[in-house]
C-alpha positions, 0 to 999 in steps of 0.5 A: 472517521472510521479507521480499522487496522491489522497488526503489523506483527505476530512474532516473538517480542520480549522486553522486561519491565518492573514498572507499576501499571496504573491502568490495569490490574496488579498480579499477586507475587505469590501467584506468578512465576518467580522473578528468578525464572523471569530473568533466566527466561529473558536471558535465554530468549530476548537476545542482546540489548539493541536500540531501534526506531518505532512509529505507529498508530493507536486507534479505538475499536471504531478505528479512530485515532486516539489523541495523547495516548502514552507510549512506552518502549523500554525507557522511552516515552512519548504521546500520540498526536491528534491522529493517534500517530507516534514516533520513538527513536533510539528506544531500548529493546532486545534483539528478539523482543521489543515490548510497547505499552499504550495507556490512555485514561478510559481504556484498558492497557494495550500493548504490542510485541515484535522482533525489532529491526535495527536497520529500519523503522518498525511499524506498530498498530494497536487498537485500545479497548475501552474500559467498558463497565458491563456491570457493577457488583458488591463486595462481600457477595457472590456475583456473576458478570457476563459478556455475551457467552463469556462470564466470571463468577466472584466469591465477593472478596476483593483487594485494592492495589496495595493488597488491602481488603476492599469493600464497596462497589466493584465495576467490572470491565470485560472483553472477549476475543474470538479465535480465527478473526482479524480483530483478535490479532488487532486487539490482543496484548503482546503476541502469542508467545509464552512461558510455560510452567517449566520456564520454557518458551512456547508459541500459542494457538488461541481458543479465545481470550478474556480480559477482565479488569476491576475498578472502584467507582473512582477509577482505582484498580482492584483485584480479587483476593488471593484466597478467593478465586473466581470462575471464568467461562469461555465459549468454545468457538464454532470454528473449533468445535471439532478440535477443542480438547477436553482440557486446555492450559490457561495462560495470563498476560503479564503486563510487566514483562510482555508475555503470556504465562501458564497457570492452571487449566480449563475444562470443556463442559458442553460448549464452554471452557471453565477454569478457576483463576486467582487474579485478573488481567488477560486470560487465554485458553491456548494450546502450546506449540514447539516452534521455530523462528521463521522470516518470510519475504513476499516478493514478485519478479519486480522485488519485495512486496510491502504492506501485503495482507497475509494469513498463516494457517496451522494445517494440523488444526486449521487455525489462523496463527497470523493475520496481518501485513508484511512490513515495508520490506515485504518481510514478517518474522515470527513463530511457526509450529516446528515440524508441521506444514502451514498454509500461507494465504495472500489476500486482497486489500480493503474492499478486496479483502475477501479475495484470496490471490495466492496460496502456498504450502510451507514446511515442515521446518525443524530449525529457524529458517528464512523463506522467500515466496515469489508470487505472480505479479498479477496477484497483488496490485501495488503502486508507489506514492511519490511527491515532495512535502514542505512545511509551513515555511516552504522548507522540505518536511524533516519529520513527517508521518503519512497515513493512507485512508480508503473510501470507507474512512479506514486507515489502510496502511502502516504509518509511513515516514516522510523525511527531507521532504521525500514522499516515497511509499509503496502500498497494496491497493484494491481496484474497487477502492478509492484512497486519500492520504494525510501527511503530519508534521510531527514537530509542529503538530500540523497536517495537510488534511486528507488529500485524494489519490488518483492511483496509476500503475506502478507509480502515483505522483501526487506532486508538491504537498504543503502542510499549510494547504488552505482549506480544500474546496472539493467538487464531487461529480462529473462536469460538462461546461460549454459556455463562458457564463457557466464556467464563471459561475462554477469557478466562483465556488473556488474549488481546489479539487474535482473528484470526477471528470471535468469537460469543457467542450461543446455538448454536440458539435460546433465550438464553445464561446469560452475566451478565458479560464480565469475563474479556475485560478484555485483549481489544483487537482482533477481526479478523472479526465480534464478536457478542454476542447473545441474552444477557438476563442481561448487565447491562453491557459491563464487560470490553470497556474495552480493545476498540479495533477490530472488523474486520467487524461489531460486533453487539449484539443482544437484550441487554435489560438493557444501557442504556449503551455507556459502557464502550466508550470505547476503541473506535476502528474497526468494519467495521459497527456493528450494534445491534438490540433494546437497548430501554433504550439512549437514546444511544450515549455511549461511542463518542466515540473511534470514528473509523472506522465502515464502516457502521451498522445500527440496528433495534428500539432503542425508546428510542434518541434520539441518535446524537451520540456518532458525531460523531468518525467521519471516513470519508466512505464507508459500506457501509450506512446503515440505521436501522429501527424507531427511534421515539425518534430525532429527528436524523441530523445526525451523518452530515454527513461521509458522501459515498458509501453503497456499499449502501443508505440506509434510514430505516424506521419512524423516526416522530420523525425531523424532517428529513433534515439531515445527509445533504446531502453524500451524492452516491451510494447503491445504493438509497434507501428512506424508509418511515413517517418520519411527521414529515418534510415534504420530502426537503430534506437530500438535495440533494447526491444525484446518483446512485442505483444501485438503487431510490428507494422512498418510502412511508407517510410521512404528512406528506411533501408534496414531493420538494424536495431531489432536484433534483440527482439526475441518474442512476438505474439501478433503479426508482422506487416512490413510494406504497403497495405491498401492504405499506405505505400511500402518502404521503397528502399528497404532491402535489409531485414537482417535485424529480424533474423534472431527473432525467426531463428532463435526467438518465439513467434506466435501469429494471430492467423495465416494473414498475420505475416505480410512483407510486400512492396519493399525493395526486398520481400523475404519469406519466413523460409528466407529468414530461416535459410539466412536470406535476410537481405539482398 
């Protein structure tokens, strides 16, 4: 499966290591900055020793997870699992520098450097590059190896790992990384942090990187002799033709210590940079930059935004100096050019990656700084994936890792941690992209397989997830079934999931002949709408005992024989619960496991008297709260967690409803209608309401005396219709409108048109001027 990653960090990260590397090329001691300089450099820049936790994902160039790659951080080592995922806890690092190496036979050494956060799990993404043999040259002969527009010229003198002369075939592996491309930041070693020839720390602006690794036919690591330098050529990228300097410093990546070191220079000749080197590893044409350390937090009015794709551009040259994601706390820390302006760009995720959603100019900064950027809420689509995860013994998963996969088969997230069975991960998504996720038991090396996600605003509840799920059987497409025979034929396939809409209803009027749903006993998930309508012979919901989630509407309509929902005990998440004309249904018992409900629409359920079974719903936002023609319902206190209604709040012909208690936390709604609720006397219960974008409509409420409860309403964009219209009577004893006085005197009102204010057919009918004059009641 193809999976593509962005680096999670492009920031200062240093960890000293003296170990020999069996997968790369050694560096002759005479050619590198001496060890004493390294020690003083690290003392000056690394900070105090710390321990930190790390998790990450190692992939190949196609985005596939790499199994059993060796991970080393300080003195800690581990291996990736079958998905390329790893966890290391309490690893040794430094306050400003953590150096992570990855080794796998058949690949050149990969690495990443970051500033570790000791208070959270640090996320690392590494793409390993294959040991691609572009050519084989012969010792003792001058030769050239090429890769695209890059090349290396050898004199013919080579040495082995022990610095002894080598004779024979030399296999040449080459990789070139272009500047200003995301792939460069995904595949490069370490980060763009360096030690110059004066033993000073610098950040770098790359003009291209070239990795050259030499091997004998049996895989032994080789290098060039110290007295036989090679000539390397880099293409000048077309994005840098106008700014590329005539002479540029060369830097090599020291895989023993984890940072770039200055050595030599390259001369611009036409559209090439040409330089001479005396050993092989990664080489980089870079401009050194004086820097400050900056930490950026990306947030909106609701808080920090984790996993947001960002780019940082150096304004002076127009070059990308960072391309990646904010961490789970919305942060990124790294090196910014000192005393220069930079541009921050927020990009769309996945299929929306070409879209720039926000841009800000930052700097100049002369000292280390913390930067908080607040972007508009609409600039980023985010949702929080919640659920519970158990292992094969039914016990909450203690040591789990999750990955998010988009419809292109790409892992689109940093690995997220699942501890104590709790799945709680916020991610940025593209509305044009569909997603799946997988949870991995790190202790038992087992996983759930890919599971679909039906994204809903703010919170996406996937319910209970088991590592020991049986093999999934998924139907992709929309279904329309109107007979028992067709339903049983479909059910014989034992589908566990339907990616699409599932409609059990007559094709054109009338009723179905469906008597049971037993053949659906394996069904767990429907990603779209799940509708069961006009089936009067259906006696119960047996067959839906395993149903866990419905991505959009779950519709039960005109099922006159259904008197209980008890068999829906596994249902945990619905996009909208819609129940129409179930005349025998007295309560919603059976929905106690429902923790996410995107909206609710109830209508024509003559016997429905209680909604208490919805008391475990956790989400604070509902798309709609609409209750129509429910004469037996007396209480709506179950909605006391709701703060926002994105569409309408409607209570229509709910004659026995005694009060609006349960709505007290709602602060905003796109329209409020209360019609023919003949038992309420005031609007107490709406005291939290601050904003209505739409119409406030009150009519036909025979016992309504006052509008007490609306005192905190300060914004209305729409209309006010209180009293009878052509279709409904007024509020015959309503004489106290003082609950609206604060809105008229201190608030903001924007009416649709001249007909948007209508108060009539009440015991008292104040005008707009009456409110302003303080005449709000009689």
